[in-house]
KEKOLLUM-729827 format. One record per atom (N, C-alpha, C, O, CB): residue number from 1; residue in one letter; atom name; y, z, x. Coordinates in Angstrom, 1 decimal. Glycine has a CB too. Example, Ala and Ser with C-alpha at 12.3 -4.5 7.8 and 13.67 -1.06 7.14 Angstrom:
<nodes>
seq,type,atom,py,pz,px
1,a,N,-5.7,7.8,13.2 .
1,a,CA,-4.5,7.8,12.3 .
1,a,C,-3.3,7.8,13.2 .
1,a,O,-3.3,8.5,14.2 .
1,a,CB,-4.5,9.0,11.3 .
2,s,N,-2.2,7.1,12.8 .
2,s,CA,-1.1,7.1,13.7 .
2,s,C,0.0,7.9,12.9 .
2,s,O,1.1,8.0,13.4 .
2,s,CB,-0.6,5.7,14.1 .
</nodes>
This chain:
<nodes>
seq,type,atom,py,pz,px
1,m,N,-1.2,-0.4,0.8 .
1,m,CA,-0.3,0.3,0.2 .
1,m,C,1.2,0.1,0.9 .
1,m,O,2.2,-0.4,0.4 .
1,m,CB,-0.7,1.6,0.1 .
2,r,N,0.8,0.8,2.3 .
2,r,CA,2.9,0.7,2.4 .
2,r,C,2.4,-0.8,2.5 .
2,r,O,2.8,-1.7,1.8 .
2,r,CB,4.2,1.5,4.2 .
3,t,N,1.2,-1.0,4.0 .
3,t,CA,2.1,-2.1,4.9 .
3,t,C,2.6,-3.5,3.6 .
3,t,O,3.3,-4.5,3.8 .
3,t,CB,0.7,-2.8,6.5 .
4,a,N,1.8,-3.2,2.7 .
4,a,CA,3.0,-4.2,1.1 .
4,a,C,3.9,-4.0,0.9 .
4,a,O,4.5,-5.0,0.4 .
4,a,CB,2.8,-4.2,-0.3 .
5,v,N,4.5,-2.6,1.0 .
5,v,CA,5.5,-2.3,0.6 .
5,v,C,6.4,-2.2,1.5 .
5,v,O,7.5,-1.8,1.1 .
5,v,CB,5.3,-1.4,0.1 .
6,a,N,6.2,-2.6,3.0 .
6,a,CA,7.0,-3.0,4.1 .
6,a,C,7.1,-4.2,3.9 .
6,a,O,8.1,-4.6,3.4 .
6,a,CB,6.6,-2.8,5.4 .
7,r,N,5.9,-5.2,4.0 .
7,r,CA,6.2,-7.3,4.1 .
7,r,C,6.9,-7.0,2.7 .
7,r,O,8.0,-7.4,2.9 .
7,r,CB,4.4,-8.9,4.0 .
8,a,N,6.8,-6.5,1.5 .
8,a,CA,7.7,-7.1,0.4 .
8,a,C,9.0,-6.4,0.9 .
8,a,O,9.8,-7.4,1.1 .
8,a,CB,7.4,-6.7,-1.3 .
9,a,N,9.6,-5.1,1.4 .
9,a,CA,10.8,-5.4,2.0 .
9,a,C,11.3,-6.0,2.7 .
9,a,O,12.2,-6.7,2.3 .
9,a,CB,11.2,-5.0,2.4 .
10,s,N,10.9,-6.2,4.0 .
10,s,CA,11.6,-7.2,4.6 .
10,s,C,11.7,-8.4,4.0 .
10,s,O,12.9,-8.8,4.0 .
10,s,CB,11.2,-7.4,5.6 .
11,e,N,10.8,-9.3,3.2 .
11,e,CA,10.9,-10.7,2.4 .
11,e,C,11.8,-10.5,1.7 .
11,e,O,12.7,-11.3,1.6 .
11,e,CB,9.8,-11.1,1.5 .
12,l,N,11.9,-9.0,0.9 .
12,l,CA,13.5,-8.9,-0.2 .
12,l,C,14.7,-8.6,0.6 .
12,l,O,15.9,-8.4,0.3 .
12,l,CB,13.4,-7.6,-1.5 .
13,r,N,14.1,-8.5,2.0 .
13,r,CA,15.8,-7.6,3.5 .
13,r,C,16.4,-6.2,1.8 .
13,r,O,17.4,-5.8,1.2 .
13,r,CB,18.6,-10.1,4.0 .
14,l,N,15.0,-5.9,1.7 .
14,l,CA,15.8,-4.5,1.0 .
14,l,C,14.7,-3.4,2.1 .
14,l,O,14.0,-3.4,3.1 .
14,l,CB,15.4,-4.2,-1.4 .
15,s,N,15.4,-2.3,0.6 .
15,s,CA,14.3,-0.7,2.5 .
15,s,C,13.2,-1.0,1.9 .
15,s,O,13.0,-1.9,1.1 .
15,s,CB,14.5,1.9,2.8 .
16,t,N,12.3,0.1,2.4 .
16,t,CA,11.0,1.0,1.3 .
16,t,C,11.2,1.2,0.7 .
16,t,O,10.8,1.1,-0.5 .
16,t,CB,10.3,2.1,1.2 .
17,r,N,12.5,1.9,1.3 .
17,r,CA,12.7,3.3,0.1 .
17,r,C,12.8,2.4,-1.3 .
17,r,O,12.0,2.5,-2.2 .
17,r,CB,14.5,4.6,0.4 .
18,q,N,14.4,1.4,-1.5 .
18,q,CA,14.0,0.3,-2.8 .
18,q,C,13.1,0.0,-3.3 .
18,q,O,12.9,0.3,-4.4 .
18,q,CB,14.4,-0.7,-2.8 .
19,v,N,12.1,-0.6,-2.7 .
19,v,CA,11.2,-0.9,-3.1 .
19,v,C,9.8,0.2,-4.2 .
19,v,O,9.0,0.1,-5.1 .
19,v,CB,11.0,-1.4,-2.0 .
20,y,N,10.3,1.1,-3.4 .
20,y,CA,9.4,1.4,-4.0 .
20,y,C,10.1,2.2,-5.4 .
20,y,O,9.2,2.6,-6.2 .
20,y,CB,8.6,2.1,-2.9 .
21,n,N,11.2,2.4,-5.7 .
21,n,CA,12.2,2.8,-6.3 .
21,n,C,11.2,1.7,-7.4 .
21,n,O,10.2,1.7,-8.1 .
21,n,CB,14.0,2.7,-5.6 .
22,h,N,12.6,0.5,-6.5 .
22,h,CA,11.5,-0.9,-8.1 .
22,h,C,10.7,-1.2,-8.8 .
22,h,O,10.7,-2.0,-9.8 .
22,h,CB,11.2,-1.7,-8.2 .
23,l,N,9.8,-0.5,-8.2 .
23,l,CA,7.7,0.5,-8.5 .
23,l,C,8.0,1.2,-9.4 .
23,l,O,7.1,1.1,-10.2 .
23,l,CB,6.8,1.7,-7.2 .
24,r,N,9.1,2.2,-9.7 .
24,r,CA,8.7,3.2,-9.8 .
24,r,C,9.3,2.2,-11.3 .
24,r,O,8.5,2.3,-12.3 .
24,r,CB,9.2,4.7,-9.0 .
25,r,N,10.6,1.4,-11.3 .
25,r,CA,11.0,1.8,-12.7 .
25,r,C,10.1,0.6,-13.2 .
25,r,O,9.7,0.7,-14.4 .
25,r,CB,12.8,1.7,-13.1 .
26,y,N,9.8,-0.5,-12.2 .
26,y,CA,7.9,-1.3,-12.8 .
26,y,C,7.5,-0.4,-13.6 .
26,y,O,7.4,-1.0,-14.7 .
26,y,CB,6.4,-1.5,-11.6 .
27,r,N,7.2,0.4,-13.7 .
27,r,CA,6.0,1.1,-13.9 .
27,r,C,6.3,1.7,-14.4 .
27,r,O,5.4,2.1,-15.0 .
27,r,CB,5.2,1.6,-13.1 .
28,t,N,7.7,2.6,-14.9 .
28,t,CA,7.2,3.0,-15.8 .
28,t,C,7.5,2.0,-17.5 .
28,t,O,7.0,2.2,-18.6 .
28,t,CB,7.7,4.4,-15.6 .
29,e,N,8.3,1.2,-17.1 .
29,e,CA,8.8,0.1,-18.2 .
29,e,C,8.2,-0.9,-18.3 .
29,e,O,8.5,-1.5,-19.4 .
29,e,CB,10.0,-0.5,-18.1 .
30,r,N,7.5,-1.3,-17.8 .
30,r,CA,6.4,-2.9,-17.3 .
30,r,C,6.7,-3.1,-17.7 .
30,r,O,6.4,-2.8,-18.8 .
30,r,CB,5.2,-3.6,-17.3 .
31,r,N,8.3,-4.3,-17.5 .
31,r,CA,9.1,-5.6,-17.7 .
31,r,C,9.3,-5.4,-16.5 .
31,r,O,9.3,-4.4,-15.9 .
31,r,CB,10.3,-5.9,-18.8 .
32,v,N,9.5,-7.3,-16.1 .
32,v,CA,10.3,-7.6,-15.6 .
32,v,C,11.8,-7.2,-14.8 .
32,v,O,12.1,-7.2,-13.6 .
32,v,CB,10.2,-7.9,-16.3 .
33,s,N,13.0,-6.6,-16.7 .
33,s,CA,14.2,-6.4,-16.6 .
33,s,C,14.4,-4.6,-15.5 .
33,s,O,15.2,-4.0,-14.7 .
33,s,CB,14.6,-6.4,-18.4 .
34,s,N,13.5,-4.5,-16.0 .
34,s,CA,13.3,-3.7,-15.7 .
34,s,C,14.4,-3.2,-14.1 .
34,s,O,15.0,-2.2,-13.9 .
34,s,CB,11.8,-3.8,-15.8 .
35,l,N,14.2,-4.7,-13.3 .
35,l,CA,14.2,-5.2,-11.9 .
35,l,C,15.8,-5.6,-11.5 .
35,l,O,16.3,-6.0,-10.4 .
35,l,CB,13.2,-6.5,-11.9 .
36,l,N,16.3,-5.2,-12.9 .
36,l,CA,17.7,-6.3,-12.6 .
36,l,C,18.4,-5.1,-12.5 .
36,l,O,18.1,-4.1,-13.0 .
36,l,CB,18.4,-7.5,-13.9 .
37,p,N,19.3,-5.3,-11.8 .
37,p,CA,20.3,-3.5,-11.5 .
37,p,C,21.4,-2.8,-13.2 .
37,p,O,21.8,-3.1,-14.3 .
37,p,CB,22.2,-4.1,-9.6 .
38,k,N,21.3,-2.0,-12.5 .
38,k,CA,21.5,-1.4,-13.7 .
38,k,C,23.2,-1.5,-13.7 .
38,k,O,23.9,-1.1,-12.8 .
38,k,CB,20.7,0.2,-13.7 .
39,t,N,23.8,-2.3,-15.4 .
39,t,CA,25.1,-2.1,-14.8 .
39,t,C,25.7,-0.5,-16.1 .
39,t,O,25.0,0.0,-17.0 .
39,t,CB,26.3,-4.0,-14.9 .
40,g,N,26.9,-0.3,-15.7 .
40,g,CA,27.3,1.1,-16.9 .
40,g,C,27.7,0.6,-18.2 .
40,g,O,28.5,1.1,-19.1 .
40,g,CB,28.7,2.0,-16.3 .
41,g,N,27.3,-0.1,-18.2 .
41,g,CA,27.5,-0.8,-19.7 .
41,g,C,29.4,-1.8,-19.5 .
41,g,O,30.0,-2.6,-18.7 .
41,g,CB,27.5,0.9,-21.3 .
42,a,N,29.6,-1.0,-21.0 .
42,a,CA,31.5,-0.3,-21.4 .
42,a,C,31.9,0.2,-20.3 .
42,a,O,31.0,0.8,-19.7 .
42,a,CB,31.7,1.1,-22.6 .
43,k,N,33.0,0.3,-19.8 .
43,k,CA,33.8,1.5,-19.7 .
43,k,C,34.1,2.9,-20.7 .
43,k,O,33.9,2.7,-21.9 .
43,k,CB,34.8,1.0,-19.4 .
44,r,N,34.5,3.7,-20.4 .
44,r,CA,34.9,4.4,-21.0 .
44,r,C,35.7,5.0,-20.9 .
44,r,O,35.5,5.7,-19.9 .
44,r,CB,34.4,4.7,-21.2 .
45,t,N,37.1,5.4,-21.8 .
45,t,CA,38.8,5.3,-21.8 .
45,t,C,38.6,6.9,-21.2 .
45,t,O,38.0,7.7,-21.9 .
45,t,CB,39.9,4.9,-23.5 .
46,r,N,39.1,7.2,-20.2 .
46,r,CA,39.3,8.9,-20.8 .
46,r,C,40.8,9.0,-20.9 .
46,r,O,41.2,10.0,-20.4 .
46,r,CB,38.6,10.3,-19.7 .
47,i,N,41.7,8.1,-21.5 .
47,i,CA,42.8,8.7,-22.1 .
47,i,C,43.0,8.5,-23.4 .
47,i,O,42.9,7.3,-23.7 .
47,i,CB,43.9,8.4,-21.6 .
48,s,N,43.1,9.2,-24.1 .
48,s,CA,43.1,9.7,-25.7 .
48,s,C,43.6,8.4,-26.8 .
48,s,O,44.4,7.4,-26.7 .
48,s,CB,44.3,11.1,-25.9 .
49,p,N,42.9,8.9,-27.8 .
49,p,CA,43.7,8.0,-28.9 .
49,p,C,44.3,7.8,-29.4 .
49,p,O,44.2,6.8,-30.2 .
49,p,CB,43.9,7.8,-29.3 .
50,a,N,45.9,8.9,-29.0 .
50,a,CA,46.9,9.4,-29.9 .
50,a,C,47.9,7.9,-28.5 .
50,a,O,48.6,7.0,-28.7 .
50,a,CB,47.4,12.0,-30.1 .
51,v,N,47.1,8.6,-27.2 .
51,v,CA,47.9,8.0,-26.0 .
51,v,C,47.9,6.4,-26.6 .
51,v,O,49.0,5.8,-26.8 .
51,v,CB,47.0,8.4,-24.3 .
52,e,N,46.9,5.8,-26.9 .
52,e,CA,46.3,4.4,-27.0 .
52,e,C,47.6,4.1,-27.9 .
52,e,O,48.5,3.2,-28.0 .
52,e,CB,44.6,4.2,-27.7 .
53,e,N,47.2,5.2,-28.6 .
53,e,CA,48.1,4.4,-29.9 .
53,e,C,49.9,3.8,-29.7 .
53,e,O,50.7,2.9,-29.9 .
53,e,CB,48.2,5.8,-31.2 .
54,i,N,49.7,5.3,-29.4 .
54,i,CA,51.2,5.6,-28.3 .
54,i,C,52.1,3.5,-27.6 .
54,i,O,53.0,2.6,-27.8 .
54,i,CB,50.1,6.9,-26.0 .
55,i,N,50.8,3.9,-26.5 .
55,i,CA,50.9,2.5,-25.7 .
55,i,C,51.1,1.1,-26.3 .
55,i,O,51.9,0.1,-26.2 .
55,i,CB,49.6,2.2,-25.1 .
56,a,N,50.2,1.5,-27.1 .
56,a,CA,49.9,-0.1,-28.1 .
56,a,C,51.6,0.0,-28.9 .
56,a,O,52.4,-0.9,-28.6 .
56,a,CB,48.1,0.1,-29.6 .
57,a,N,51.9,0.8,-29.8 .
57,a,CA,53.4,0.9,-31.0 .
57,a,C,54.6,0.4,-29.7 .
57,a,O,55.6,-0.4,-29.8 .
57,a,CB,53.8,3.4,-31.9 .
58,t,N,54.1,1.2,-28.2 .
58,t,CA,55.5,0.7,-27.6 .
58,t,C,55.4,-0.7,-27.4 .
58,t,O,56.3,-1.4,-27.8 .
58,t,CB,55.9,1.4,-26.2 .
59,l,N,54.2,-1.1,-26.6 .
59,l,CA,54.3,-2.6,-26.5 .
59,l,C,54.6,-3.3,-27.6 .
59,l,O,55.7,-4.0,-27.6 .
59,l,CB,53.3,-3.2,-26.2 .
60,r,N,54.2,-3.3,-28.1 .
60,r,CA,54.0,-4.3,-29.4 .
60,r,C,55.9,-4.2,-30.3 .
60,r,O,56.3,-5.1,-31.1 .
60,r,CB,52.3,-3.3,-30.8 .
61,k,N,56.3,-3.4,-30.1 .
61,k,CA,57.7,-3.2,-29.9 .
61,k,C,58.8,-3.6,-29.0 .
61,k,O,59.9,-4.1,-29.3 .
61,k,CB,57.7,-2.4,-29.9 .
62,m,N,58.4,-3.2,-27.4 .
62,m,CA,59.5,-3.7,-26.2 .
62,m,C,58.7,-5.0,-25.7 .
62,m,O,59.3,-6.0,-25.4 .
62,m,CB,59.7,-2.5,-24.7 .
63,w,N,57.3,-5.0,-25.7 .
63,w,CA,57.1,-5.7,-24.8 .
63,w,C,57.1,-7.5,-24.7 .
63,w,O,57.3,-8.2,-23.7 .
63,w,CB,55.9,-5.1,-24.6 .
64,l,N,56.8,-8.1,-26.5 .
64,l,CA,57.2,-9.7,-26.9 .
64,l,C,58.5,-10.3,-26.4 .
64,l,O,58.5,-11.4,-26.9 .
64,l,CB,57.2,-9.9,-28.5 .
65,q,N,59.5,-10.2,-25.9 .
65,q,CA,60.5,-10.1,-26.2 .
65,q,C,60.8,-11.7,-25.5 .
65,q,O,60.4,-12.2,-24.4 .
65,q,CB,61.2,-8.6,-25.8 .
66,p,N,61.6,-12.5,-26.5 .
66,p,CA,61.9,-14.3,-26.0 .
66,p,C,62.5,-13.9,-24.8 .
66,p,O,62.9,-15.0,-24.4 .
66,p,CB,63.1,-15.5,-26.9 .
67,e,N,62.8,-13.0,-24.0 .
67,e,CA,63.5,-12.9,-22.2 .
67,e,C,62.7,-11.6,-21.9 .
67,e,O,63.3,-10.6,-22.2 .
67,e,CB,65.7,-12.7,-21.8 .
68,r,N,61.1,-11.6,-21.2 .
68,r,CA,60.3,-10.5,-21.4 .
68,r,C,61.1,-9.3,-20.2 .
68,r,O,61.7,-9.7,-19.2 .
68,r,CB,58.4,-11.0,-21.1 .
69,p,N,61.0,-8.1,-20.5 .
69,p,CA,62.0,-7.8,-20.0 .
69,p,C,61.1,-6.8,-19.3 .
69,p,O,60.0,-6.7,-19.9 .
69,p,CB,63.3,-7.4,-20.9 .
70,d,N,61.4,-5.8,-17.9 .
70,d,CA,60.1,-5.3,-16.2 .
70,d,C,59.3,-4.3,-17.4 .
70,d,O,59.5,-3.8,-18.5 .
70,d,CB,61.0,-3.9,-14.0 .
71,l,N,58.8,-4.3,-16.7 .
71,l,CA,57.2,-2.6,-17.3 .
71,l,C,58.2,-1.5,-16.8 .
71,l,O,58.4,-0.6,-17.7 .
71,l,CB,55.0,-2.3,-15.9 .
72,a,N,58.7,-1.4,-16.1 .
72,a,CA,59.2,-0.6,-15.5 .
72,a,C,59.6,1.0,-16.4 .
72,a,O,59.2,2.1,-16.2 .
72,a,CB,60.2,-1.4,-14.9 .
73,p,N,60.8,0.4,-17.5 .
73,p,CA,61.5,1.5,-18.3 .
73,p,C,60.7,1.6,-19.6 .
73,p,O,60.8,2.6,-20.2 .
73,p,CB,63.0,1.1,-18.6 .
74,i,N,59.5,-0.2,-20.1 .
74,i,CA,58.8,0.5,-20.9 .
74,i,C,58.1,1.2,-20.7 .
74,i,O,57.8,1.9,-21.6 .
74,i,CB,58.5,0.2,-21.5 .
75,a,N,56.9,1.3,-18.8 .
75,a,CA,56.3,2.4,-18.7 .
75,a,C,56.8,3.6,-19.1 .
75,a,O,56.2,4.1,-20.0 .
75,a,CB,56.1,2.4,-17.7 .
76,d,N,57.9,4.4,-18.7 .
76,d,CA,59.0,5.0,-18.6 .
76,d,C,59.1,5.7,-19.6 .
76,d,O,58.8,7.0,-19.5 .
76,d,CB,60.0,4.2,-18.4 .
77,e,N,59.5,5.0,-21.3 .
77,e,CA,59.4,5.3,-22.7 .
77,e,C,58.4,5.9,-23.5 .
77,e,O,58.4,6.8,-24.3 .
77,e,CB,59.5,4.3,-23.4 .
78,i,N,57.3,5.2,-22.8 .
78,i,CA,55.8,5.4,-22.7 .
78,i,C,55.3,6.7,-22.7 .
78,i,O,54.5,7.4,-23.4 .
78,i,CB,55.2,4.9,-21.5 .
79,r,N,56.6,7.2,-20.9 .
79,r,CA,55.7,8.3,-20.9 .
79,r,C,56.4,9.5,-21.2 .
79,r,O,56.1,10.7,-20.8 .
79,r,CB,55.1,8.5,-19.5 .
80,a,N,57.4,9.2,-22.1 .
80,a,CA,58.7,10.4,-22.0 .
80,a,C,58.4,10.5,-23.8 .
80,a,O,58.7,11.6,-24.2 .
80,a,CB,60.9,9.6,-21.4 .
81,r,N,57.9,9.8,-24.6 .
81,r,CA,57.3,9.4,-25.6 .
81,r,C,56.2,10.4,-25.4 .
81,r,O,56.7,11.6,-25.1 .
81,r,CB,56.9,8.0,-25.6 .
82,c,N,54.8,10.4,-25.4 .
82,c,CA,53.5,11.2,-24.6 .
82,c,C,54.4,12.9,-24.4 .
82,c,O,54.4,13.9,-25.1 .
82,c,CB,52.9,10.2,-22.4 .
83,v,N,55.4,12.6,-22.9 .
83,v,CA,55.3,14.2,-22.6 .
83,v,C,55.8,15.0,-23.7 .
83,v,O,55.8,16.2,-23.7 .
83,v,CB,56.0,14.8,-21.3 .
84,s,N,56.9,13.7,-25.4 .
84,s,CA,57.5,14.4,-26.5 .
84,s,C,56.3,15.4,-26.6 .
84,s,O,56.2,16.6,-26.2 .
84,s,CB,57.8,13.5,-28.0 .
85,e,N,55.4,14.6,-27.0 .
85,e,CA,54.5,15.6,-28.4 .
85,e,C,53.2,15.9,-27.9 .
85,e,O,52.1,15.8,-28.5 .
85,e,CB,54.1,14.7,-30.1 .
86,g,N,53.4,16.4,-26.4 .
86,g,CA,52.9,16.9,-25.4 .
86,g,C,51.0,16.3,-24.8 .
86,g,O,50.0,16.7,-24.3 .
86,g,CB,53.2,18.4,-25.9 .
87,l,N,51.5,15.3,-25.1 .
87,l,CA,50.0,15.1,-24.6 .
87,l,C,49.5,14.3,-23.3 .
87,l,O,48.4,14.0,-23.7 .
87,l,CB,49.3,14.4,-25.8 .
88,d,N,49.5,13.8,-22.2 .
88,d,CA,49.0,13.7,-20.7 .
88,d,C,49.8,12.4,-20.7 .
88,d,O,49.1,11.5,-21.3 .
88,d,CB,47.1,13.7,-20.2 .
89,p,N,51.1,12.1,-20.3 .
89,p,CA,50.9,10.8,-19.8 .
89,p,C,50.1,9.6,-19.0 .
89,p,O,49.8,9.8,-17.8 .
89,p,CB,51.4,10.7,-19.6 .
90,p,N,50.0,8.3,-19.7 .
90,p,CA,49.3,7.2,-18.9 .
90,p,C,49.4,7.1,-17.0 .
90,p,O,49.5,8.1,-16.3 .
90,p,CB,50.1,5.8,-19.6 .
91,a,N,49.5,5.9,-16.6 .
91,a,CA,49.9,5.4,-15.2 .
91,a,C,50.3,4.6,-15.5 .
91,a,O,49.9,4.0,-16.5 .
91,a,CB,49.3,5.1,-14.2 .
92,y,N,51.6,3.9,-14.5 .
92,y,CA,52.3,2.3,-14.9 .
92,y,C,51.1,1.7,-15.0 .
92,y,O,50.7,1.2,-16.1 .
92,y,CB,53.4,1.3,-13.7 .
93,v,N,49.7,1.5,-13.2 .
93,v,CA,48.6,0.7,-13.9 .
93,v,C,48.0,0.8,-14.6 .
93,v,O,47.0,0.1,-14.6 .
93,v,CB,47.9,0.2,-13.6 .
94,t,N,48.1,2.0,-15.7 .
94,t,CA,46.7,2.1,-17.0 .
94,t,C,47.7,0.8,-17.9 .
94,t,O,47.0,-0.2,-18.2 .
94,t,CB,46.4,4.3,-18.2 .
95,v,N,49.0,0.7,-18.4 .
95,v,CA,50.1,0.3,-19.0 .
95,v,C,49.7,-1.1,-19.1 .
95,v,O,49.1,-1.8,-20.0 .
95,v,CB,51.3,0.6,-18.3 .
96,s,N,50.3,-1.5,-17.6 .
96,s,CA,50.1,-2.7,-17.4 .
96,s,C,48.8,-3.2,-18.3 .
96,s,O,49.0,-3.8,-19.3 .
96,s,CB,50.1,-3.0,-15.9 .
97,k,N,47.7,-2.8,-18.0 .
97,k,CA,46.0,-3.2,-18.2 .
97,k,C,46.5,-3.4,-19.2 .
97,k,O,47.0,-4.5,-19.5 .
97,k,CB,44.6,-2.4,-18.1 .
98,r,N,46.6,-2.2,-19.8 .
98,r,CA,47.0,-2.7,-21.5 .
98,r,C,47.3,-4.3,-22.5 .
98,r,O,46.9,-5.1,-23.4 .
98,r,CB,48.2,-2.1,-21.7 .
99,i,N,48.2,-4.0,-21.7 .
99,i,CA,48.8,-6.1,-21.8 .
99,i,C,47.8,-6.6,-22.3 .
99,i,O,47.6,-6.4,-23.5 .
99,i,CB,49.2,-7.2,-20.1 .
100,p,N,47.2,-7.2,-21.8 .
100,p,CA,46.1,-8.5,-22.0 .
100,p,C,45.5,-7.7,-23.2 .
100,p,O,45.8,-8.2,-24.3 .
100,p,CB,44.6,-9.0,-20.5 .
101,r,N,44.8,-6.6,-23.2 .
101,r,CA,44.1,-6.8,-24.5 .
101,r,C,45.1,-6.0,-25.0 .
101,r,O,45.1,-4.9,-24.6 .
101,r,CB,42.5,-6.4,-24.8 .
102,l,N,45.9,-6.5,-25.8 .
102,l,CA,47.2,-6.0,-26.9 .
102,l,C,47.4,-7.0,-27.3 .
102,l,O,47.8,-7.0,-28.5 .
102,l,CB,48.5,-5.3,-26.5 .
103,f,N,47.4,-8.3,-26.4 .
103,f,CA,48.4,-9.5,-26.9 .
103,f,C,48.0,-10.3,-26.0 .
103,f,O,48.2,-10.3,-24.8 .
103,f,CB,50.0,-9.3,-26.8 .
104,t,N,46.6,-12.1,-27.0 .
104,t,CA,46.6,-13.2,-26.1 .
104,t,C,47.8,-13.9,-25.6 .
104,t,O,48.9,-14.0,-26.0 .
104,t,CB,45.9,-14.0,-26.6 .
105,p,N,47.0,-14.5,-24.3 .
105,p,CA,48.1,-15.2,-23.7 .
105,p,C,49.2,-16.6,-24.9 .
105,p,O,50.4,-16.9,-24.7 .
105,p,CB,47.2,-15.9,-22.3 .
106,e,N,48.5,-17.1,-25.8 .
106,e,CA,49.0,-18.0,-26.6 .
106,e,C,50.0,-16.6,-27.0 .
106,e,O,51.1,-16.8,-26.5 .
106,e,CB,47.8,-18.9,-27.8 .
107,e,N,50.0,-15.4,-27.7 .
107,e,CA,50.4,-14.8,-28.4 .
107,e,C,52.0,-14.9,-27.2 .
107,e,O,53.0,-15.6,-27.1 .
107,e,CB,49.3,-13.5,-28.8 .
108,i,N,51.3,-13.8,-26.7 .
108,i,CA,52.7,-13.6,-25.1 .
108,i,C,53.7,-15.2,-25.3 .
108,i,O,54.7,-15.2,-26.0 .
108,i,CB,51.6,-13.8,-22.6 .
109,a,N,53.2,-16.4,-24.6 .
109,a,CA,54.0,-17.4,-24.9 .
109,a,C,54.8,-17.8,-26.0 .
109,a,O,55.9,-18.2,-25.6 .
109,a,CB,53.4,-18.1,-24.8 .
110,r,N,54.6,-17.9,-27.5 .
110,r,CA,54.8,-18.3,-27.9 .
110,r,C,55.6,-17.3,-29.1 .
110,r,O,55.9,-17.6,-30.2 .
110,r,CB,54.0,-19.1,-27.8 .
111,r,N,55.7,-15.7,-28.3 .
111,r,CA,57.0,-15.1,-28.5 .
111,r,C,57.6,-15.2,-27.6 .
111,r,O,58.7,-15.2,-28.2 .
111,r,CB,57.0,-14.0,-28.7 .
112,q,N,57.9,-15.4,-26.3 .
112,q,CA,58.5,-15.8,-25.0 .
112,q,C,59.4,-16.7,-25.1 .
112,q,O,60.3,-16.8,-24.3 .
112,q,CB,57.7,-16.1,-24.1 .
113,h,N,59.2,-17.6,-26.3 .
113,h,CA,59.7,-19.6,-25.8 .
113,h,C,59.5,-19.7,-27.8 .
113,h,O,59.2,-20.6,-28.6 .
113,h,CB,57.6,-21.1,-24.3 .
114,s,N,59.9,-18.5,-28.0 .
114,s,CA,60.6,-18.5,-29.8 .
114,s,C,61.6,-18.5,-29.7 .
114,s,O,62.4,-18.5,-30.6 .
114,s,CB,60.6,-17.4,-30.9 .
</nodes>
C-alpha cells in the first residue's frame, strides 16, 4: 500500500499525506466527486442586515447621479448613519463592493448618461 501511495503521489505531484486524505474522503463517500477541491460555498456576510439596508438606501439615493459623485463622501455618510443608529460602520472597501451587487452596469450607464 505504501509503495502504491508513494507512486500515486509522485505521478499526481502530491504529497503522500494528500493522497491518504483523498483516499479517506473517497472511502467515506464512494464518489469520485469527493476528490474535487472543497469550496467554501457562498460567503457569509459579516455585517448586519440593518447596515446592509443603510448602505443600499444611501447608495440608491446618492450614487446614481448624472455626474458620478466621489465615493468617499458617500461612505462617510453611511458611516455617520450607522454610528447614529448604534451600528458598526462598514469600511470604505465594503461600500465600494456593494455597488456592483446593487446596480447593473446598464443601470449605472443609463442614470449617468440621462
